[in-house]
C-alpha positions in Angstrom: 43.1 37.6 40.6 46.3 38.0 42.6 47.6 40.5 45.2 51.1 40.9 46.6 51.4 41.7 50.4 54.5 42.7 52.4 55.1 41.9 56.1 55.6 44.2 59.0 57.6 44.2 62.3 57.9 40.9 64.1 58.8 39.0 61.0 62.5 39.7 61.3 65.1 36.9 61.7 68.8 36.7 61.5 69.8 35.4 58.0 66.7 36.6 56.2 67.3 37.4 52.6 70.8 36.0 52.6 70.0 33.1 50.3 68.2 35.5 47.9 71.3 37.8 47.8 73.5 34.8 47.0 71.2 33.5 44.3 70.1 36.7 42.6 72.2 39.6 41.5 69.2 42.0 41.7 68.4 40.9 45.3 72.0 41.6 46.4 71.7 45.0 44.7 68.7 45.9 46.9 70.8 45.2 50.1 73.7 47.2 48.7 71.3 50.1 47.9 69.9 50.0 51.5 73.4 50.0 52.9 74.3 53.0 50.8 71.1 54.9 51.8 71.8 54.3 55.5 75.6 54.8 55.3 76.2 51.5 57.1 76.4 47.8 56.5 72.8 46.8 57.6 73.0 43.6 55.6 75.8 42.4 57.9 73.5 42.9 60.9 70.7 41.1 59.1 72.7 38.1 58.1 75.2 37.7 61.0 74.2 40.0 63.8 72.4 39.9 67.1 68.6 39.4 67.0 68.1 42.0 69.8 69.9 44.6 67.7 68.0 43.7 64.6 64.7 43.9 66.5 65.4 47.5 67.4 62.7 49.4 65.5 65.1 51.6 63.7 66.9 48.5 62.3 64.0 46.1 61.9 62.0 48.5 59.7 64.5 49.1 56.9 65.8 45.5 57.2 62.3 44.0 56.6 61.8 46.3 53.6 65.2 45.3 52.2 64.3 41.6 52.5 60.9 42.1 50.9 62.3 44.1 48.0 65.1 41.5 47.5 62.4 38.8 47.2 60.4 41.0 44.8 63.5 41.6 42.6 64.1 37.8 42.6 60.6 37.3 41.4 61.2 39.8 38.6 64.4 38.0 37.6 62.2 34.8 37.2 59.7 36.6 34.9 57.1 37.8 37.4 56.3 41.5 37.8 54.1 44.0 39.6 51.6 43.8 36.7 50.9 40.2 37.8 49.1 41.7 40.8 45.8 43.6 41.0 46.7 45.2 44.3 49.6 45.6 46.7 49.3 46.0 50.5 51.6 45.9 53.5 51.2 45.5 57.2 52.4 48.8 58.9 56.0 49.3 57.7 55.2 46.8 54.9 53.2 49.6 53.2 56.6 51.2 52.3 57.7 47.8 50.8 54.5 47.6 48.8 55.0 51.2 47.5 58.6 50.5 46.6 57.6 47.4 44.7 54.9 49.3 42.9 57.4 52.1 41.8 55.8 54.7 44.0 58.9 55.4 46.1 62.5 54.3 45.5 64.2 51.7 47.6 66.8 54.3 48.6 64.1 56.7 49.9 62.1 53.9 51.5 65.2 52.9 53.5 65.9 56.4 54.7 62.2 57.0 55.5 62.0 53.7 57.5 65.1 54.5 59.5 63.6 57.9 60.4 60.3 56.3 61.1 61.8 53.7 63.4 63.8 56.3 65.3 60.9 58.7 65.6 58.5 56.0 66.8 61.1 54.9 69.4 61.7 58.4 70.6 58.0 59.5 70.7 57.4 57.7 74.1 59.8 57.2 77.0 60.7 53.5 77.4 58.3 51.9 80.0 55.5 54.5 79.5 53.7 52.7 76.7 52.7 49.1 75.9 50.9 47.0 73.4 48.8 43.8 74.1 47.3 41.1 71.8 43.8 40.2 72.7 42.8 36.9 71.1 39.2 35.6 70.7 37.5 38.9 70.7 36.3 40.9 67.6 37.3 44.4 66.7 34.1 46.0 68.0 34.4 44.4 71.4 38.1 45.3 71.7 37.3 48.9 70.8 34.8 48.9 73.6 37.3 47.5 76.0 40.0 50.0 75.0 37.6 52.9 75.6 36.7 51.5 79.0 40.3 50.9 79.9 41.5 54.4 78.9 40.3 56.3 82.0 41.9 59.5 80.8 45.0 57.7 79.4 45.5 56.6 75.8 44.3 53.1 74.9 43.3 52.3 71.3 42.7 49.3 69.1 45.9 49.5 67.0 46.0 46.4 64.8 42.8 44.7 63.5 44.8 41.7 62.3 42.1 39.1 61.8 38.7 38.0 63.3 40.3 36.6 66.4 43.3 38.9 67.0 43.2 42.6 67.8 46.2 44.5 69.3 45.7 47.4 71.7 48.2 50.2 72.2 48.7 53.1 74.6 49.8 54.1 78.0 51.1 51.0 80.0 48.6 51.3 82.8 45.7 51.5 80.4 46.9 48.6 78.3 47.2 46.5 81.5 43.6 47.4 82.4 42.5 46.4 78.9 44.2 43.0 79.4 42.2 42.5 82.6 39.0 43.6 81.0 39.6 41.3 78.0 40.1 38.3 80.2 36.8 39.2 82.0 35.1 39.4 78.6 36.2 35.9 77.7 39.3 36.5 75.6 41.1 33.2 74.8 44.4 35.0 75.6 45.4 38.5 76.5 49.1 39.2 76.6 51.4 42.1 76.8 53.7 42.1 73.7 57.5 42.5 73.8 57.6 45.7 71.8 59.7 48.8 72.4 57.0 51.4 72.0 53.2 51.7 71.7 52.8 51.9 67.9 49.7 53.0 66.0 48.1 55.1 68.7 47.8 58.8 69.7 51.0 58.6 71.7 52.9 58.4 68.3 51.8 62.0 67.4 55.4 63.3 67.7 56.6 60.6 65.2 53.8 61.5 62.8 55.0 65.1 62.8 58.6 63.9 62.0 57.2 61.7 59.2 55.1 64.6 57.8 58.3 66.6 57.4 60.4 63.7 56.0 57.7 62.6 53.5 57.3 66.1 52.2 60.9 66.0 50.9 60.5 62.7 49.1 59.4 62.1 45.5 56.2 59.9 45.6 54.7 58.8 42.3 51.3 57.0 41.7 51.9 53.3 42.2 51.7 51.1 39.1 49.0 49.0 40.8 46.6 50.3 43.5 47.7 50.2 47.2 45.2 48.9 49.7 46.1 51.4 52.4 46.2 50.4 56.1 44.2 53.3 57.4 41.6 53.2 54.7 41.2 49.5 54.0 40.5 50.5 50.3 42.5 51.1 47.2 44.4 54.4 46.7 46.5 55.6 43.7 46.9 59.3 44.2 50.5 60.2 45.2 49.5 63.1 47.4 46.9 61.1 49.2 49.4 58.2 49.8 51.8 60.8 51.3 49.0 61.9 53.7 48.0 58.4 54.6 51.6 57.4 55.4 51.6 60.2 58.0 48.1 59.2 59.3 49.3 55.5 59.5 51.7 56.4 62.4 48.9 57.1 64.8 46.1 55.2 63.0 44.9 51.6 63.2 46.2 49.0 60.8 43.0 47.8 59.3 44.4 44.5 58.0 41.3 42.4 58.4 39.2 44.9 56.4 42.0 45.3 53.8 42.0 41.5 53.1 38.2 41.4 53.0 38.3 44.4 50.6 40.6 42.5 48.2 38.5 39.4 48.4 35.4 41.4 47.6 37.2 42.8 44.5 37.9 39.3 43.2 41.3 38.5 44.7 41.7 34.7 45.1 45.5 34.4 45.5 47.9 36.3 47.7 51.7 36.1 47.6 53.4 37.1 50.9 56.7 38.7 49.7 59.5 38.8 52.3 60.3 37.4 55.7 58.1 34.9 57.5 54.5 33.7 57.0 52.6 35.7 59.6 50.4 37.5 57.1 49.4 34.2 55.4 48.1 32.9 58.7 46.0 36.1 59.3 44.7 36.0 55.7 43.5 32.3 56.1 41.6 33.3 59.2 40.0 36.3 57.4 39.1 34.7 54.1 39.5 31.0 53.6 38.8 31.2 49.9 42.1 33.0 49.3 45.1 30.8 48.5 48.3 32.1 50.2 51.9 31.5 49.0 55.1 32.6 50.7 57.7 34.3 48.4 60.7 34.9 50.7 63.3 32.4 49.8 64.8 30.9 46.5 62.9 27.7 47.3 59.6 29.6 47.6 60.2 31.2 44.2 61.1 27.9 42.6 57.7 26.6 43.8 55.9 29.6 42.4 57.6 29.1 39.0 56.5 25.5 39.0 
């Protein structure tokens, strides 16, 4: 049994998706549609721009979705389809890519929503007030305990449960710095502040969640053609109204990636294709469930290998 997964922020790179657009008409059409939705030439930034500008949350989010959907369209051109997967899932913004691939939301709407989401997340917290840190070598329960101890009246939450050895905390800068110190005392292999522009997936993102609630209310969302394993539930959902609510909840809620992969494995998934830029999710998946075979699907070469 196979699942398709879609990467989140951090996977962006200058040039991503360009070879797909040059090789597949349907891939180029995705980038054209995203450009039209945003009223700008985002593909020029993705293929020829400055990495610092691409990494801005408001650019990275629609850019990564565009690259994932370009890769998915290329797979379709080669005879694969969404029906080849039992589940779809995405890491944070990747959930929008997963829903677009599964026909739940249009690429046009996904681009507009992700531009809004990126701007709202950036504006929710003044620069320098928040932070995120990766704590390596400690499990989710221990990191949750550390985050609670570090809060001291500030916000500090376990934001991304990525795999058994990597949990990310998010919140007020001082509290996250305290969490780093506590993690080191608790025997973490590494505890490092991440170079991110805002503290994602914590209570400080509440203003962004309000923005997304309004934006998502105006968008047509259908039931996905295959179930979505939702970040905040770590289980399969198919109801369109529930998906809308969970996309709002996801802005402040934890990305339960480790549990999501474990859920898919429990349901019989033995093969996962990572559709889009990079291979970060494949690394996490191998650390979560060694029995699952991972394959990248982000370049024409990857797709040729999958065909073979």
